[in-house]
C-alpha positions as CSV (number, residue, x, y, z in Angstrom):
1,V,108.9,-19.0,-41.6
2,L,110.6,-21.4,-44.1
3,S,111.6,-24.8,-42.8
4,I,114.0,-27.0,-44.7
5,I,114.4,-30.2,-42.8
6,T,117.0,-32.8,-43.6
7,T,118.3,-35.9,-42.0
8,Y,121.9,-36.3,-41.1
9,A,124.4,-39.1,-40.4
10,W,127.6,-39.0,-38.3
11,T,130.6,-39.5,-40.5
12,G,133.9,-38.9,-38.7
13,S,133.9,-35.3,-37.2
14,A,131.3,-33.8,-39.6
15,Y,127.6,-34.0,-40.0
16,V,126.7,-34.8,-43.7
17,V,123.3,-34.4,-45.2
18,P,122.3,-35.9,-48.5
19,S,122.5,-33.1,-51.0
20,A,119.4,-34.2,-52.9
21,M,117.3,-33.5,-49.8
22,A,118.7,-30.1,-49.3
23,K,118.2,-29.3,-53.0
24,A,114.6,-30.5,-52.9
25,G,114.0,-28.1,-50.0
26,V,115.7,-25.2,-51.6
27,L,114.0,-25.8,-54.9
28,A,110.7,-25.2,-53.1
29,M,111.8,-21.5,-52.7
30,T,111.3,-19.2,-55.6
31,R,113.7,-16.4,-56.2
32,S,111.0,-13.8,-55.5
33,L,110.1,-15.4,-52.2
34,A,113.7,-15.4,-51.0
35,V,114.4,-11.9,-52.1
36,E,111.3,-10.6,-50.5
37,W,111.8,-12.3,-47.2
38,G,115.6,-12.6,-47.1
39,G,116.1,-9.2,-45.7
40,R,113.6,-9.9,-42.9
41,G,115.3,-13.1,-41.9
42,I,114.5,-16.6,-43.1
43,R,114.9,-19.2,-40.5
44,L,116.2,-22.5,-41.8
45,N,115.4,-25.1,-39.0
46,A,118.0,-27.6,-40.1
47,I,120.2,-27.5,-43.2
48,A,123.8,-28.8,-43.6
49,P,126.1,-29.4,-46.6
50,G,125.9,-32.7,-48.4
51,P,128.5,-34.9,-50.1
52,F,129.2,-32.8,-53.1
53,P,131.4,-34.3,-55.8
54,T,133.2,-31.0,-56.7
55,A,136.3,-29.7,-54.9
56,G,135.9,-26.7,-52.6
57,A,132.2,-27.5,-52.0
58,W,132.5,-26.7,-48.3
59,E,134.0,-23.3,-48.9
60,R,131.3,-22.5,-51.5
61,L,128.5,-23.6,-49.2
62,V,129.8,-21.7,-46.2
63,P,130.8,-18.3,-47.4
64,K,130.8,-16.5,-44.0
65,P,133.0,-17.3,-41.0
66,E,130.1,-17.2,-38.6
67,M,128.3,-19.9,-40.7
68,A,131.4,-22.1,-40.6
69,A,131.2,-21.9,-36.8
70,V,127.7,-23.0,-36.8
71,F,128.4,-26.1,-39.0
72,E,131.6,-26.9,-37.1
73,A,129.8,-27.1,-33.8
74,K,129.4,-30.5,-32.4
75,N,125.7,-30.5,-33.3
76,P,124.5,-27.5,-35.2
77,M,120.9,-28.7,-35.1
78,H,120.6,-28.0,-31.4
79,R,120.1,-24.3,-31.7
80,A,118.2,-22.0,-34.0
81,G,120.5,-20.0,-36.3
82,R,120.7,-16.3,-36.0
83,H,118.9,-14.4,-38.7
84,E,122.0,-12.9,-40.2
85,E,123.7,-16.3,-40.4
86,L,120.9,-18.1,-42.0
87,T,119.9,-15.3,-44.3
88,N,123.4,-15.3,-45.7
89,L,123.0,-19.0,-46.3
90,A,119.6,-18.7,-47.9
91,V,120.8,-16.0,-50.2
92,F,123.9,-18.0,-51.2
93,L,121.8,-21.1,-51.9
94,M,119.8,-19.1,-54.4
95,S,122.8,-17.6,-56.0
96,D,124.3,-18.5,-59.3
97,A,127.3,-19.9,-57.4
98,A,125.2,-22.5,-55.7
99,G,123.2,-23.2,-58.8
100,Y,120.3,-24.8,-56.9
101,I,117.6,-22.5,-58.2
102,N,118.5,-21.6,-61.7
103,G,121.1,-24.4,-62.4
104,D,120.8,-28.0,-63.4
105,V,119.8,-30.5,-60.7
106,V,121.1,-34.0,-61.2
107,T,118.6,-36.6,-60.1
108,I,120.3,-39.3,-58.1
109,D,117.3,-41.4,-57.2
110,G,114.2,-42.8,-59.1
111,G,115.6,-42.9,-62.6
112,E,115.4,-46.7,-62.8
113,W,111.9,-46.8,-61.5
114,L,110.7,-44.2,-64.1
115,K,112.2,-46.3,-66.8
116,G,110.6,-49.5,-65.5
117,A,114.1,-50.9,-64.6
118,G,113.6,-51.3,-60.9
119,Q,114.1,-54.7,-59.3
120,F,111.4,-55.7,-56.9
121,T,111.1,-59.2,-55.3
122,D,108.8,-60.5,-58.0
123,D,111.2,-59.3,-60.7
124,V,113.8,-61.8,-59.5
125,V,113.6,-65.2,-61.3
126,A,115.2,-68.3,-59.9
127,P,115.6,-71.6,-61.7
128,D,113.3,-74.5,-60.8
129,L,111.1,-72.1,-58.8
130,G,108.3,-73.3,-56.6
131,H,105.2,-71.2,-56.1
132,L,103.6,-70.9,-52.7
133,Y,99.8,-70.5,-52.2
134,F,97.8,-70.6,-49.0
135,L,94.4,-72.1,-48.1
136,R,92.9,-69.6,-45.6
137,S,90.2,-69.8,-43.0
138,P,86.7,-68.5,-44.1
139,Y,85.7,-68.3,-40.4
140,A,86.5,-65.8,-37.7
141,H,86.7,-68.6,-35.2
142,A,86.5,-72.3,-35.8
143,D,87.8,-75.7,-34.7
144,I,89.9,-77.4,-37.4
145,R,88.5,-81.0,-37.1
146,S,90.5,-82.5,-40.0
147,I,92.5,-81.7,-43.0
148,N,92.6,-84.0,-46.0
149,A,95.4,-83.2,-48.5
150,D,95.7,-86.5,-50.2
151,A,94.2,-85.3,-53.5
152,A,96.3,-82.2,-53.5
153,K,99.6,-84.1,-52.9
154,A,98.8,-86.3,-55.9
155,M,98.1,-83.5,-58.3
156,P,100.7,-82.7,-61.1
157,G,103.3,-80.2,-60.2
158,V,102.6,-80.2,-56.5
159,R,105.9,-80.5,-54.5
160,Q,104.8,-79.9,-50.9
161,V,101.7,-79.6,-48.8
162,V,102.2,-78.3,-45.3
163,T,99.8,-78.0,-42.3
164,G,100.2,-76.5,-38.9
165,A,100.7,-79.9,-37.4
166,D,103.6,-80.5,-39.9
167,L,105.3,-77.4,-38.7
168,V,104.9,-78.3,-35.1
169,Q,106.3,-81.8,-35.8
170,A,109.3,-80.1,-37.6
171,G,110.0,-78.0,-34.5
172,V,108.9,-74.6,-35.9
173,N,107.8,-72.3,-33.1
174,P,105.0,-69.7,-33.1
175,I,105.8,-66.1,-33.8
176,P,106.5,-64.4,-30.5
177,G,104.2,-61.7,-29.1
178,V,105.2,-58.1,-28.5
179,A,107.4,-57.9,-25.4
180,G,107.1,-55.1,-22.8
181,F,103.4,-55.1,-22.2
182,A,101.6,-56.3,-19.1
183,R,98.1,-57.1,-17.9
184,A,96.2,-55.1,-15.3
185,D,97.5,-57.3,-12.5
186,G,101.1,-56.8,-13.6
187,S,101.5,-60.2,-15.2
188,P,103.0,-60.4,-18.7
189,A,100.8,-59.9,-21.7
190,R,99.1,-63.1,-23.0
191,S,97.6,-63.8,-26.3
192,A,96.9,-66.9,-28.4
193,P,100.0,-68.5,-29.9
194,R,100.3,-67.4,-33.5
195,H,101.6,-70.3,-35.5
196,A,102.6,-69.7,-39.1
197,L,99.8,-72.1,-40.0
198,A,96.8,-72.5,-37.8
199,V,97.0,-75.4,-35.3
200,G,93.8,-76.8,-33.9
201,E,91.8,-73.6,-34.3
202,A,91.5,-70.7,-36.8
203,R,91.1,-67.4,-35.0
204,F,90.4,-64.9,-37.7
205,V,89.2,-64.8,-41.3
206,G,92.1,-65.2,-43.6
207,E,94.4,-67.1,-41.2
208,A,96.6,-69.5,-43.2
209,V,95.7,-73.1,-42.6
210,V,97.5,-75.0,-45.4
211,A,100.4,-74.1,-47.6
212,V,100.9,-75.6,-51.1
213,I,104.1,-75.4,-53.1
214,A,104.0,-76.3,-56.8
215,T,105.9,-75.8,-60.0
216,S,103.6,-73.1,-61.4
217,P,101.0,-70.7,-59.9
218,D,98.2,-72.6,-61.6
219,A,99.3,-75.9,-60.2
220,A,99.7,-74.4,-56.7
221,R,96.2,-72.9,-56.8
222,A,94.7,-76.2,-58.1
223,G,96.5,-78.0,-55.2
224,R,95.2,-75.5,-52.7
225,D,91.7,-75.9,-54.0
226,A,91.9,-79.7,-53.7
227,V,92.6,-79.6,-49.9
228,I,89.5,-80.4,-47.8
229,V,89.3,-78.8,-44.3
230,D,86.5,-79.8,-42.0
231,Y,85.7,-76.8,-39.7
232,E,83.3,-76.5,-36.8
233,E,82.4,-72.9,-36.4
234,L,82.8,-71.4,-33.0
235,P,81.2,-68.3,-31.4
236,N,82.9,-65.1,-32.2
237,V,82.6,-61.3,-31.7
238,T,83.8,-58.5,-33.9
239,H,83.3,-55.4,-31.8
240,L,85.6,-54.4,-29.0
241,D,82.8,-53.8,-26.5
242,D,81.5,-57.3,-27.1
243,A,84.9,-58.9,-26.9
244,T,85.6,-57.3,-23.5
245,A,82.1,-57.9,-22.0
246,A,81.8,-60.4,-19.2
247,G,81.2,-63.9,-20.5
248,A,82.3,-63.0,-24.1
249,P,83.5,-65.9,-26.3
250,K,87.2,-66.2,-25.7
251,V,89.6,-66.1,-28.6
252,W,91.9,-68.5,-26.7
253,A,90.6,-71.0,-24.2
254,D,93.7,-70.9,-22.0
255,A,93.3,-67.2,-21.3
256,A,91.1,-65.8,-18.5
257,D,89.5,-63.2,-20.9
258,N,90.1,-61.4,-24.2
259,Y,92.5,-58.9,-22.7
260,A,96.1,-59.4,-24.0
261,A,97.4,-56.4,-22.1
262,Q,96.2,-53.2,-20.3
263,M,98.2,-50.0,-19.8
264,R,97.4,-47.4,-17.2
265,H,99.4,-44.3,-16.4
266,G,99.2,-41.6,-13.7
267,N,97.5,-41.6,-10.3
268,A,94.0,-43.1,-10.6
269,E,92.8,-41.8,-7.2
270,A,93.9,-38.2,-7.9
271,C,92.3,-38.3,-11.3
272,A,89.0,-39.5,-9.8
273,A,89.1,-36.8,-7.1
274,A,89.7,-34.1,-9.7
275,F,86.8,-35.3,-11.8
276,S,84.6,-35.4,-8.7
277,K,85.2,-31.7,-8.1
278,A,84.7,-30.6,-11.7
279,A,81.8,-28.3,-12.5
280,H,81.2,-30.1,-15.8
281,V,82.4,-33.5,-17.1
282,V,82.2,-34.5,-20.7
283,T,82.4,-38.2,-21.6
284,L,83.6,-39.1,-25.1
285,D,84.2,-42.4,-26.8
286,L,87.2,-42.3,-29.1
287,V,87.3,-45.1,-31.8
288,N,90.6,-45.8,-33.5
289,Q,89.7,-47.0,-37.0
290,R,91.2,-50.3,-38.3
291,L,93.8,-49.7,-41.0
292,A,94.8,-51.8,-44.0
293,P,97.9,-50.4,-45.7
294,T,97.7,-50.9,-49.4
295,S,101.2,-50.4,-50.8
296,L,101.7,-50.5,-54.6
297,E,103.9,-53.6,-54.2
298,P,102.3,-56.3,-52.0
299,R,104.3,-58.3,-49.5
300,S,106.6,-60.6,-51.5
301,V,109.1,-63.2,-50.4
302,L,111.6,-65.3,-52.5
303,G,113.6,-68.0,-50.7
304,S,116.5,-70.1,-52.0
305,Y,118.8,-72.7,-50.5
306,E,122.6,-73.2,-51.1
307,N,125.3,-74.9,-49.1
308,G,123.1,-75.3,-46.0
309,R,122.1,-71.6,-46.0
310,V,118.7,-70.1,-46.8
311,T,118.5,-66.7,-48.5
312,L,115.3,-64.7,-48.3
313,R,114.7,-61.8,-50.7
314,L,111.7,-59.9,-49.6
315,S,109.9,-56.5,-49.6
316,S,110.6,-55.4,-46.1
317,Q,111.3,-52.3,-44.0
318,M,113.1,-54.3,-41.4
319,P,115.2,-57.2,-42.8
320,G,117.4,-57.5,-39.7
321,G,114.2,-58.0,-37.5
322,V,112.9,-60.7,-39.9
323,R,116.2,-62.6,-39.8
324,D,116.4,-62.4,-36.0
325,T,112.8,-63.5,-35.4
326,L,113.0,-66.5,-37.9
327,C,116.4,-67.6,-36.5
328,N,116.0,-67.0,-32.8
329,E,112.3,-67.7,-32.4
330,A,110.8,-69.7,-35.2
331,F,113.5,-72.1,-36.3
332,G,116.3,-72.0,-33.6
333,W,118.9,-71.4,-36.3
334,P,122.2,-69.6,-35.9
335,T,121.8,-66.2,-37.6
336,D,124.5,-67.0,-40.2
337,K,122.2,-69.8,-41.5
338,L,119.7,-67.2,-42.9
339,R,120.5,-64.3,-45.1
340,V,117.9,-61.6,-45.7
341,L,118.1,-59.3,-48.8
342,V,115.9,-56.3,-49.7
343,G,115.9,-54.7,-53.1
344,D,113.5,-52.1,-54.3
345,V,110.4,-51.8,-52.1
346,G,107.1,-50.5,-53.5
347,G,105.9,-48.9,-50.4
348,G,105.6,-50.1,-46.9
349,F,103.7,-47.7,-44.6
350,G,104.7,-49.6,-41.5
351,M,103.2,-52.9,-42.5
352,K,106.4,-54.4,-43.9
353,T,108.2,-54.5,-40.5
354,G,108.9,-57.7,-38.6
355,A,108.3,-61.3,-39.6
356,Y,105.1,-62.7,-41.0
357,P,103.8,-66.3,-41.2
358,E,104.5,-66.3,-44.9
359,D,108.1,-65.5,-44.4
360,I,108.4,-68.6,-42.2
361,L,106.7,-70.8,-44.8
362,V,109.0,-69.6,-47.6
363,A,112.1,-70.2,-45.6
364,H,110.8,-73.6,-44.4
365,G,109.9,-74.6,-48.0
366,A,113.3,-73.5,-49.4
367,H,115.1,-75.3,-46.6
368,T,113.2,-78.6,-46.8
369,L,112.9,-78.8,-50.6
370,Q,116.4,-77.3,-51.1
371,R,114.9,-75.3,-54.1
372,P,113.7,-71.8,-54.6
373,V,110.2,-70.9,-53.3
374,K,108.3,-67.6,-54.0
375,W,105.2,-66.2,-52.5
376,I,103.6,-63.0,-53.9
377,S,100.6,-61.8,-51.8
378,E,97.3,-61.4,-53.6
379,R,95.4,-58.2,-53.0
380,S,92.7,-59.9,-50.9
381,E,95.4,-61.4,-48.7
382,E,96.8,-58.0,-47.9
383,F,93.6,-57.1,-46.1
């Protein structure tokens, strides 16, 4: 069984699939494989014509009337093709007329990257740029007793030093939690407020405590290193069993325990009754490992300000979500006050979705300084 899977988009009355995806799938077939299996019937799970630049492409791609009927159906993906239909298509795709196997294939994507001509966030240079660096907590849990940034503010090149208290005073709200989850008693999920910079307590190693913006990376790092934070370390736990045990140190003093939410499905009584009657019961602990996606391009944000509007250029998989969270939740801005742009993205793997604290600090810095601000994550910060 040969599967060629493509994605499709609705355009008018026809389903159109990017031709490069279809070509890539077909190129995986060799002529000998198709000839050998074509007579027996090759099943193509999903394949449709792409936006070809040449005239008559539809007629060339669909040489048989029965194939045209398949493609002209409201959604041809909803049924498996008959062997004779799809065999005809497979044989045609390998023919000289289609040119997919023995003809030239024009690369429509990736050429700029191969030549080093891509444009990622850090490739964009803005005039009078400020560089953002963070001082992060070395403790898993600690009271922040005081922050002394006087020396940092006086250092050459330092433009701005920001603490969590500064953001609260400026009216910047915490990042909202995930909606739709509930606790065991049915009440909404609860977790510690996640400010863009820690307020009062640091609750994990690496949590941002102070942000420093300066005229150069060296000046920003020097300013960051000049900030003095007085911590009082608090009890903490690192294992799930310890965190959920009775009397465990709480991450957040206002919570009853360390459960943010609990989900249960099905009939608990019926399940218990079934296990009570079972001849054998096997108990197994399943541990889901912690993940740290390490994309080739780290998270990166460039903010600029012009005519009362902030523009963020960032490496993201979900620019609309970033804009909505920052406008609707963090700043209380109308959405037309923030524009989010995404250029080339050097990998994401799911970690470049949604808004991060660093996005808020870049936008805040660009807005308050009315100058461009850039933050490029260091590798250790990505973990």
